[in-house]
TISELUM-913959 format. One line per 10 residues: their letters; for each residue x, z, y of N, C-alpha, C. Coordinates in nm, 3 decimals, always signed. Atoms other than C-alpha are relative to their C-alpha. Layout:
N
a> X Z Y X Z Y X Z Y ~ ...
END
This chain:
218
xxxxxxxxxx> +0.051 -0.050 +0.113 +13.385 +9.159 +8.379 -0.072 +0.124 +0.016 ~ +0.091 -0.121 -0.033 +13.099 +9.416 +8.371 +0.056 +0.119 -0.081 ~ -0.042 -0.135 +0.054 +13.198 +9.772 +8.318 -0.122 +0.066 -0.059 ~ +0.119 -0.067 +0.075 +12.995 +10.005 +8.092 -0.062 +0.086 +0.099 ~ +0.068 -0.093 -0.083 +12.785 +10.286 +8.211 +0.086 +0.103 +0.059 ~ -0.078 -0.104 -0.061 +12.929 +10.514 +8.472 -0.112 +0.104 +0.048 ~ +0.091 -0.109 -0.039 +12.763 +10.840 +8.538 +0.038 +0.115 +0.076 ~ -0.071 -0.104 -0.083 +13.003 +11.045 +8.743 +0.082 -0.072 +0.103 ~ -0.079 +0.049 -0.106 +13.187 +10.990 +9.068 +0.140 +0.005 -0.034 ~ -0.146 -0.008 +0.038 +13.519 +11.082 +8.909 +0.031 -0.124 -0.081
xxxxxxxxxx> -0.020 +0.114 +0.098 +13.464 +10.804 +8.644 +0.010 -0.121 +0.096 ~ +0.014 +0.107 -0.104 +13.369 +10.563 +8.936 +0.127 -0.032 +0.044 ~ -0.131 +0.006 -0.071 +13.696 +10.633 +9.113 +0.113 -0.041 -0.105 ~ -0.108 +0.045 +0.101 +13.897 +10.584 +8.792 -0.007 -0.154 -0.022 ~ +0.014 +0.132 +0.023 +13.741 +10.255 +8.727 +0.027 -0.103 +0.126 ~ -0.028 +0.086 -0.134 +13.771 +10.133 +9.091 +0.107 +0.080 +0.083 ~ -0.104 -0.074 -0.078 +14.090 +10.299 +9.202 +0.067 -0.074 +0.116 ~ -0.034 +0.075 -0.107 +14.167 +10.012 +9.438 -0.083 -0.001 +0.124 ~ +0.100 -0.004 -0.120 +13.871 +10.081 +9.670 +0.043 +0.099 +0.100 ~ -0.020 -0.107 -0.106 +13.929 +10.231 +10.003 -0.129 +0.069 +0.025
xxxxxxxxxx> +0.114 -0.070 -0.027 +13.650 +10.495 +9.997 -0.033 +0.036 +0.132 ~ +0.026 -0.037 -0.130 +13.692 +10.576 +10.356 -0.062 -0.095 +0.088 ~ +0.053 +0.106 -0.080 +13.573 +10.245 +10.467 -0.163 +0.016 -0.013 ~ +0.133 -0.001 +0.019 +13.229 +10.320 +10.347 -0.062 +0.145 -0.035 ~ +0.026 -0.140 +0.039 +13.154 +10.705 +10.368 -0.146 +0.029 -0.028 ~ +0.143 -0.024 +0.029 +12.769 +10.671 +10.366 -0.026 -0.028 -0.148 ~ +0.020 +0.044 +0.119 +12.786 +10.485 +10.041 +0.063 +0.086 -0.111 ~ -0.062 -0.108 +0.090 +13.027 +10.746 +9.888 -0.088 +0.101 -0.029 ~ +0.092 -0.120 +0.004 +12.806 +11.027 +9.983 -0.129 -0.028 -0.086 ~ +0.118 +0.044 +0.074 +12.492 +10.835 +9.840 +0.027 -0.012 -0.143
xxxxxxxxxx> -0.049 +0.029 +0.147 +12.675 +10.757 +9.521 +0.015 +0.144 -0.065 ~ -0.014 -0.124 +0.054 +12.774 +11.115 +9.466 -0.133 +0.073 -0.024 ~ +0.130 -0.055 +0.018 +12.419 +11.235 +9.534 -0.081 -0.060 -0.119 ~ +0.077 +0.092 +0.093 +12.283 +10.957 +9.307 +0.044 +0.050 -0.141 ~ -0.047 -0.046 +0.124 +12.509 +11.079 +9.014 -0.052 +0.155 -0.014 ~ +0.035 -0.149 -0.001 +12.415 +11.455 +9.107 -0.149 +0.005 -0.077 ~ +0.128 -0.014 +0.064 +12.055 +11.396 +9.015 -0.032 -0.093 -0.126 ~ +0.028 +0.071 +0.117 +12.112 +11.197 +8.696 +0.002 -0.139 -0.001 ~ -0.002 +0.139 +0.005 +12.160 +10.854 +8.802 +0.127 -0.053 -0.061 ~ -0.127 +0.066 +0.044 +12.410 +10.608 +8.655 +0.004 -0.151 +0.049
xxxxxxxxxx> -0.023 +0.131 -0.042 +12.538 +10.263 +8.746 +0.062 -0.091 -0.101 ~ -0.097 +0.094 +0.071 +12.681 +9.953 +8.586 +0.043 -0.106 +0.098 ~ -0.063 +0.072 -0.119 +12.916 +9.734 +8.793 +0.083 -0.123 -0.053 ~ -0.120 +0.115 +0.025 +13.129 +9.407 +8.809 +0.099 +0.022 +0.108 ~ -0.112 +0.007 -0.085 +13.460 +9.462 +8.967 +0.023 -0.119 +0.078 ~ -0.048 +0.111 -0.082 +13.563 +9.243 +9.249 +0.151 +0.007 +0.048 ~ -0.153 +0.002 -0.029 +13.913 +9.145 +9.371 +0.015 +0.056 +0.139 ~ -0.042 -0.045 -0.147 +14.092 +9.249 +9.701 -0.043 +0.147 +0.038 ~ +0.039 -0.120 -0.029 +13.989 +9.607 +9.673 -0.142 +0.019 +0.057 ~ +0.131 -0.009 -0.046 +13.631 +9.529 +9.756 -0.091 +0.094 -0.097
xxxxxxxxxx> +0.107 -0.072 +0.084 +13.329 +9.734 +9.638 -0.049 -0.082 -0.104 ~ +0.056 +0.086 +0.101 +13.216 +9.616 +9.296 -0.149 -0.035 +0.025 ~ +0.135 +0.044 -0.010 +12.895 +9.427 +9.253 -0.094 +0.087 -0.086 ~ +0.100 -0.086 +0.063 +12.598 +9.655 +9.157 -0.084 -0.077 -0.102 ~ +0.093 +0.055 +0.101 +12.428 +9.539 +8.836 -0.124 +0.081 -0.029 ~ +0.114 -0.099 +0.034 +12.224 +9.855 +8.755 +0.028 +0.116 +0.096 ~ +0.146 +0.046 +0.000 +12.020 +9.993 +8.923 -0.023 -0.125 +0.086 ~ +0.026 +0.137 -0.066 +11.879 +9.655 +9.044 -0.069 +0.046 +0.112 ~ +0.089 -0.023 -0.113 +11.689 +9.620 +9.370 -0.136 +0.042 -0.030 ~ +0.135 -0.033 +0.050 +11.362 +9.624 +9.189 -0.010 +0.149 -0.059
xxxxxxxxxx> +0.008 -0.135 +0.051 +11.455 +9.946 +9.008 +0.005 +0.095 +0.119 ~ +0.000 -0.097 -0.128 +11.548 +10.117 +9.336 -0.104 +0.010 +0.073 ~ +0.137 +0.002 -0.061 +11.235 +10.006 +9.501 -0.105 +0.074 -0.070 ~ +0.101 -0.068 +0.081 +11.030 +10.139 +9.216 +0.043 +0.154 +0.025 ~ -0.031 -0.141 -0.017 +11.221 +10.481 +9.243 -0.034 +0.042 +0.146 ~ +0.033 -0.027 -0.128 +11.165 +10.487 +9.616 -0.154 +0.023 +0.020 ~ +0.144 -0.009 +0.000 +10.790 +10.420 +9.591 -0.044 +0.121 -0.075 ~ +0.036 -0.119 +0.080 +10.764 +10.696 +9.318 +0.031 +0.132 +0.088 ~ -0.037 -0.111 -0.074 +10.947 +10.948 +9.531 -0.095 +0.011 +0.129 ~ +0.093 +0.006 -0.120 +10.745 +10.852 +9.846 -0.144 +0.059 -0.033
xxxxxxxxxx> +0.123 -0.048 +0.038 +10.434 +10.922 +9.658 +0.003 +0.147 -0.028 ~ -0.013 -0.137 +0.047 +10.560 +11.248 +9.523 +0.014 +0.087 +0.126 ~ -0.009 -0.070 -0.116 +10.665 +11.355 +9.865 -0.127 +0.014 +0.072 ~ +0.123 -0.010 -0.068 +10.326 +11.287 +10.011 -0.095 +0.112 -0.064 ~ +0.083 -0.084 +0.076 +10.158 +11.488 +9.732 +0.054 +0.145 +0.033 ~ -0.050 -0.139 -0.041 +10.383 +11.791 +9.810 -0.017 +0.032 +0.144 ~ +0.034 -0.041 -0.139 +10.335 +11.763 +10.184 -0.136 +0.036 +0.024 ~ +0.132 -0.034 -0.007 +9.973 +11.777 +10.131 -0.025 +0.146 -0.052 ~ +0.014 -0.146 +0.042 +10.002 +12.090 +9.922 +0.059 +0.097 +0.092 ~ -0.075 -0.090 -0.098 +10.237 +12.236 +10.171 -0.087 +0.029 +0.121
xxxxxxxxxx> +0.103 -0.012 -0.109 +9.972 +12.176 +10.444 -0.110 +0.097 -0.042 ~ +0.089 -0.093 +0.049 +9.717 +12.351 +10.236 +0.048 +0.140 -0.002 ~ -0.056 -0.134 +0.012 +9.933 +12.652 +10.174 +0.042 +0.052 +0.141 ~ -0.007 -0.038 -0.144 +10.023 +12.661 +10.560 -0.129 +0.060 +0.051 ~ +0.127 -0.058 -0.051 +9.649 +12.700 +10.630 -0.033 +0.130 -0.063 ~ +0.035 -0.127 +0.056 +9.615 +12.974 +10.373 +0.076 +0.118 +0.055 ~ -0.077 -0.108 -0.055 +9.902 +13.155 +10.512 -0.038 +0.034 +0.142 ~ +0.042 -0.042 -0.128 +9.783 +13.133 +10.873 -0.138 +0.074 -0.005 ~ +0.120 -0.073 +0.020 +9.441 +13.250 +10.745 +0.019 +0.131 -0.026 ~ -0.031 -0.125 +0.033 +9.583 +13.545 +10.584 +0.071 +0.086 +0.108
xxxxxxxxxx> -0.087 -0.069 -0.112 +9.819 +13.631 +10.871 -0.096 +0.042 +0.098 ~ +0.082 -0.035 -0.129 +9.541 +13.611 +11.137 -0.132 +0.055 -0.048 ~ +0.128 -0.060 +0.060 +9.269 +13.762 +10.904 -0.050 +0.124 +0.089 ~ +0.047 -0.115 -0.058 +9.236 +14.092 +11.077 -0.054 -0.033 +0.147 ~ +0.049 +0.043 -0.128 +9.216 +13.943 +11.423 -0.121 -0.076 +0.007 ~ +0.117 +0.085 +0.019 +8.973 +13.672 +11.323 -0.122 +0.072 -0.036 ~ +0.103 -0.064 +0.056 +8.757 +13.887 +11.124 -0.064 +0.119 +0.096 ~ +0.045 -0.112 -0.106 +8.749 +14.166 +11.399 -0.093 -0.056 +0.104 ~ +0.080 +0.057 -0.115 +8.607 +13.937 +11.666 -0.134 -0.077 -0.051 ~ +0.123 +0.055 +0.055 +8.363 +13.766 +11.420 -0.105 +0.097 -0.015
xxxxxxxxxx> +0.101 -0.108 +0.028 +8.186 +14.092 +11.353 -0.111 +0.006 +0.100 ~ +0.097 -0.016 -0.101 +8.020 +14.087 +11.697 -0.115 -0.106 -0.006 ~ +0.098 +0.102 +0.015 +7.825 +13.773 +11.603 -0.092 +0.035 -0.132 ~ +0.075 -0.033 +0.119 +7.679 +13.954 +11.298 -0.112 +0.099 +0.036 ~ +0.115 -0.091 -0.027 +7.322 +14.110 +11.340 +0.020 +0.137 -0.080 ~ -0.012 -0.114 +0.087 +7.408 +14.351 +11.055 +0.089 +0.114 +0.083 ~ -0.080 -0.076 -0.064 +7.680 +14.489 +11.264 -0.060 +0.097 +0.096 ~ +0.085 -0.079 -0.109 +7.448 +14.593 +11.554 -0.100 +0.083 -0.066 ~ +0.091 -0.077 +0.066 +7.207 +14.717 +11.303 +0.066 +0.129 -0.049 ~ -0.082 -0.101 +0.050 +7.478 +14.942 +11.156 +0.026 +0.107 +0.123
xxxxxxxxxx> -0.032 -0.107 -0.122 +7.573 +15.094 +11.504 -0.130 +0.062 +0.037 ~ +0.129 -0.059 -0.037 +7.211 +15.159 +11.587 -0.042 +0.104 -0.104 ~ +0.037 -0.090 +0.096 +7.150 +15.334 +11.256 +0.095 +0.113 -0.007 ~ -0.105 -0.096 +0.001 +7.474 +15.527 +11.282 -0.032 +0.109 +0.109 ~ +0.022 -0.092 -0.110 +7.359 +15.669 +11.609 -0.129 +0.078 -0.017 ~ +0.125 -0.068 +0.026 +7.009 +15.765 +11.490 -0.032 +0.059 -0.129 ~ +0.032 -0.053 +0.130 +7.048 +15.859 +11.128 +0.136 +0.077 -0.043 ~ -0.122 -0.080 +0.028 +7.271 +16.157 +11.051 +0.056 -0.026 -0.135 ~ -0.043 +0.017 +0.149 +7.268 +16.112 +10.666 +0.077 -0.118 -0.003 ~ -0.074 +0.136 +0.000 +7.377 +15.741 +10.722 +0.134 +0.016 +0.052
xxxxxxxxxx> -0.117 -0.006 -0.072 +7.642 +15.835 +10.960 +0.100 +0.083 -0.076 ~ -0.089 -0.078 +0.082 +7.782 +16.099 +10.743 +0.059 -0.083 -0.131 ~ -0.036 +0.090 +0.118 +7.791 +15.856 +10.434 +0.092 -0.109 +0.049 ~ -0.110 +0.107 -0.039 +7.969 +15.591 +10.645 +0.132 +0.077 +0.024 ~ -0.130 -0.051 -0.023 +8.243 +15.840 +10.735 +0.050 +0.044 -0.137 ~ -0.049 -0.045 +0.121 +8.278 +15.972 +10.378 +0.062 -0.114 -0.083 ~ -0.066 +0.117 +0.084 +8.342 +15.631 +10.228 +0.085 -0.099 +0.088 ~ -0.074 +0.092 -0.087 +8.516 +15.485 +10.530 -0.047 -0.142 +0.002 ~ +0.055 +0.122 +0.010 +8.283 +15.193 +10.537 +0.067 -0.105 +0.082 ~ -0.084 +0.110 -0.081 +8.483 +14.881 +10.641 -0.097 -0.096 +0.076
xxxxxxxxxx> +0.092 +0.076 -0.095 +8.231 +14.762 +10.906 +0.071 -0.105 +0.068 ~ -0.067 +0.105 -0.075 +8.495 +14.570 +11.079 +0.024 -0.127 -0.082 ~ -0.024 +0.121 +0.088 +8.497 +14.338 +10.767 -0.131 -0.071 -0.025 ~ +0.129 +0.054 +0.014 +8.122 +14.253 +10.808 -0.002 -0.145 -0.010 ~ +0.015 +0.136 -0.017 +8.195 +13.900 +10.888 +0.079 -0.080 -0.139 ~ -0.057 +0.031 +0.119 +8.389 +13.863 +10.547 -0.119 -0.010 -0.103 ~ +0.125 +0.007 +0.090 +8.128 +13.734 +10.298 +0.034 +0.093 -0.129 ~ -0.033 -0.093 +0.113 +8.316 +13.944 +10.024 -0.051 +0.142 +0.016 ~ +0.037 -0.145 -0.037 +8.207 +14.264 +10.212 -0.133 -0.007 +0.052 ~ +0.127 -0.008 -0.066 +7.907 +14.156 +10.397 -0.114 +0.053 -0.081
xxxxxxxxxx> +0.102 -0.032 +0.085 +7.665 +14.183 +10.103 +0.001 +0.160 -0.028 ~ -0.006 -0.139 +0.035 +7.790 +14.537 +10.015 -0.019 +0.093 +0.128 ~ +0.022 -0.078 -0.119 +7.784 +14.660 +10.379 -0.153 +0.000 +0.037 ~ +0.144 +0.023 -0.030 +7.432 +14.525 +10.427 -0.079 +0.084 -0.091 ~ +0.068 -0.068 +0.105 +7.309 +14.684 +10.107 +0.019 +0.138 +0.023 ~ -0.025 -0.141 -0.039 +7.472 +15.010 +10.202 -0.082 +0.043 +0.123 ~ +0.085 -0.027 -0.120 +7.280 +15.002 +10.540 -0.145 +0.011 -0.038 ~ +0.140 +0.005 +0.026 +6.939 +14.924 +10.395 -0.055 +0.067 -0.133 ~ +0.047 -0.068 +0.121 +6.926 +15.083 +10.044 +0.055 +0.134 -0.010 ~ -0.035 -0.141 +0.011 +6.938 +15.460 +10.030 +0.056 +0.032 -0.135
xxxxxxxxxx> -0.050 -0.037 +0.139 +6.987 +15.483 +9.649 +0.144 -0.063 -0.021 ~ -0.131 +0.060 +0.028 +7.268 +15.244 +9.651 +0.116 +0.062 +0.093 ~ -0.092 -0.083 -0.086 +7.431 +15.423 +9.943 +0.043 +0.130 -0.056 ~ -0.023 -0.126 +0.074 +7.393 +15.752 +9.758 +0.094 -0.012 -0.121 ~ -0.082 +0.029 +0.123 +7.558 +15.610 +9.437 +0.137 -0.038 +0.035 ~ -0.127 +0.036 -0.037 +7.833 +15.439 +9.610 +0.084 +0.106 +0.057 ~ -0.084 -0.113 -0.058 +7.926 +15.754 +9.809 +0.047 +0.087 -0.115 ~ -0.041 -0.089 +0.114 +7.934 +15.960 +9.495 +0.111 -0.060 -0.089 ~ -0.087 +0.076 +0.091 +8.121 +15.701 +9.292 +0.137 -0.010 +0.083 ~ -0.121 +0.015 -0.081 +8.374 +15.670 +9.583 +0.073 +0.132 -0.001
xxxxxxxxxx> -0.059 -0.141 -0.019 +8.431 +16.052 +9.625 +0.052 +0.033 -0.142 ~ -0.049 -0.033 +0.132 +8.482 +16.089 +9.236 +0.103 -0.085 -0.055 ~ -0.079 +0.097 +0.062 +8.685 +15.792 +9.180 +0.152 +0.036 +0.011 ~ -0.150 -0.027 -0.004 +9.059 +15.841 +9.071 +0.066 -0.093 +0.078 ~ -0.073 +0.104 -0.071 +9.146 +15.509 +9.218 +0.011 +0.036 +0.161 ~ +0.006 -0.027 -0.147 +9.052 +15.624 +9.573 +0.036 +0.139 +0.037 ~ -0.037 -0.137 -0.016 +9.166 +15.981 +9.533 +0.099 +0.025 +0.111 ~ -0.110 -0.026 -0.100 +9.486 +15.936 +9.736 -0.041 -0.061 +0.138 ~ +0.030 +0.085 -0.132 +9.350 +15.689 +10.004 -0.140 -0.049 -0.011 ~ +0.148 +0.031 +0.015 +8.976 +15.679 +10.044 -0.023 -0.103 +0.114
xxxxxxxxxx> +0.039 +0.097 -0.099 +8.955 +15.368 +10.249 -0.019 -0.145 -0.072 ~ +0.038 +0.134 +0.067 +8.776 +15.058 +10.110 +0.067 -0.111 +0.070 ~ -0.047 +0.106 -0.075 +8.916 +14.860 +10.383 +0.146 -0.039 -0.027 ~ -0.130 +0.016 +0.036 +9.258 +14.912 +10.237 +0.016 -0.125 -0.104 ~ +0.001 +0.112 +0.119 +9.173 +14.667 +9.952 +0.011 -0.139 +0.076 ~ -0.006 +0.135 -0.064 +9.112 +14.379 +10.205 +0.132 -0.013 +0.071 ~ -0.121 +0.005 -0.056 +9.438 +14.463 +10.371 +0.107 -0.044 -0.100 ~ -0.103 +0.029 +0.109 +9.635 +14.465 +10.048 -0.024 -0.152 -0.057 ~ +0.028 +0.142 +0.029 +9.456 +14.135 +9.960 +0.060 -0.109 +0.075 ~ -0.044 +0.095 -0.093 +9.546 +13.955 +10.265 +0.154 +0.004 +0.005
xxxxxxxxxx> -0.143 -0.006 +0.006 +9.910 +14.090 +10.243 +0.058 -0.091 -0.124 ~ -0.030 +0.064 +0.113 +9.930 +13.957 +9.890 -0.024 -0.154 +0.017 ~ +0.010 +0.145 -0.030 +9.781 +13.617 +9.993 +0.106 -0.055 +0.094 ~ -0.096 +0.038 -0.097 +10.028 +13.592 +10.283 +0.143 -0.017 -0.083 ~ -0.134 +0.005 +0.068 +10.328 +13.664 +10.049 -0.015 -0.112 -0.104 ~ +0.019 +0.110 +0.091 +10.187 +13.429 +9.789 +0.024 -0.139 +0.068 ~ -0.006 +0.124 -0.080 +10.138 +13.148 +10.050 +0.152 -0.031 +0.047 ~ -0.140 +0.020 -0.054 +10.496 +13.205 +10.193 +0.088 -0.039 -0.118 ~ -0.071 +0.044 +0.115 +10.639 +13.184 +9.847 -0.029 -0.144 -0.046 ~ +0.032 +0.130 +0.040 +10.460 +12.867 +9.765 +0.054 -0.110 +0.119
xxxxxxxxxx> -0.049 +0.078 -0.103 +10.551 +12.712 +10.109 +0.142 -0.026 -0.010 ~ -0.146 +0.015 +0.014 +10.925 +12.771 +10.043 +0.036 -0.080 -0.129 ~ -0.026 +0.072 +0.135 +10.907 +12.640 +9.688 -0.026 -0.156 +0.027 ~ +0.026 +0.146 -0.012 +10.728 +12.319 +9.805 +0.100 -0.073 +0.115 ~ -0.097 +0.073 -0.105 +10.958 +12.266 +10.126 +0.138 -0.025 -0.068 ~ -0.123 +0.027 +0.090 +11.256 +12.300 +9.873 +0.003 -0.132 -0.057 ~ +0.027 +0.110 +0.071 +11.103 +12.031 +9.678 +0.005 -0.127 +0.087 ~ +0.006 +0.111 -0.096 +11.037 +11.812 +9.972 +0.146 -0.040 +0.058 ~ -0.126 +0.034 -0.047 +11.392 +11.851 +10.100 +0.071 -0.073 -0.097 ~ -0.072 +0.057 +0.113 +11.533 +11.756 +9.759 -0.047 -0.158 -0.003
xxxxxxxxxx> +0.037 +0.125 +0.008 +11.309 +11.447 +9.763 +0.063 -0.100 +0.109 ~ -0.041 +0.079 -0.120 +11.413 +11.343 +10.117 +0.143 -0.037 -0.018 ~ -0.130 +0.024 +0.023 +11.771 +11.374 +10.015 +0.021 -0.116 -0.103 ~ +0.002 +0.098 +0.088 +11.708 +11.156 +9.717 -0.037 -0.138 +0.058 ~ +0.034 +0.114 -0.057 +11.525 +10.896 +9.914 +0.104 -0.056 +0.100 ~ -0.120 +0.040 -0.078 +11.804 +10.875 +10.167 +0.104 -0.045 -0.075 ~ -0.114 +0.050 +0.103 +12.056 +10.832 +9.884 -0.047 -0.130 -0.054 ~ +0.042 +0.120 +0.058 +11.843 +10.558 +9.733 -0.010 -0.110 +0.106 ~ +0.007 +0.106 -0.105 +11.803 +10.365 +10.062 +0.151 -0.057 +0.019 ~ -0.132 +0.051 -0.014 +12.184 +10.349 +10.084 +0.043 -0.086 -0.135
xxxxxxxx> -0.020 +0.090 +0.136 +12.203 +10.233 +9.703 -0.061 -0.127 +0.011 ~ +0.064 +0.116 -0.009 +11.949 +9.973 +9.801 +0.070 -0.112 +0.073 ~ -0.072 +0.100 -0.068 +12.172 +9.817 +10.057 +0.114 -0.044 -0.079 ~ -0.099 +0.029 +0.091 +12.438 +9.804 +9.790 -0.053 -0.110 -0.101 ~ +0.080 +0.078 +0.095 +12.192 +9.636 +9.548 -0.027 -0.139 +0.053 ~ +0.032 +0.112 -0.077 +12.099 +9.380 +9.811 +0.120 -0.092 +0.019 ~ -0.116 +0.093 -0.034 +12.454 +9.252 +9.856 +0.015 -0.101 -0.104 ~ -0.014 +0.099 +0.101 +12.527 +8.925 +9.696 +0.157 +0.003 -0.058
END
């Protein structure tokens, strides 16, 4: 006789009190996990203390759930890989950008002008021009314009010295540092979040594979 819907391990043991649960610990663990993430079963009890016949979920239903979880896992793994790259980029930003500057012609133009132009050299010191960031496209245009445009250089220097924002710490490069720290923290948070989801999915997949063995039994 088929039993009704069972959605907890406690109810399962009540209905199947004659089963020796220790004989199949993997299935017991899988069933507990299955109930814990909202699963339910429908059974036909068998004689002699054997495990009941599983009516629901059927083999087809379990297979569908496994395929669904596998695709979801792939999606999260892809996102995790992307965030790992962002984390690595932010973590290694200073080192990478430092060495890249030597391949930038503007960097060498800056060094030459600093040695030969006192006004330019003074302006560079006053604004703490972040020349080490010349290989970063976010700063390259600003540094290049500062190098070549006298009026832009004058206006930026005045704005920089009179700005409340920079009053305590007059270093433009600080913004790049803060930005990379923020990106690193954000990436790390996303990585932990995604890894947690992947671990949960892997647990569910392992559980469903064990349920599948039960569903396949005649």
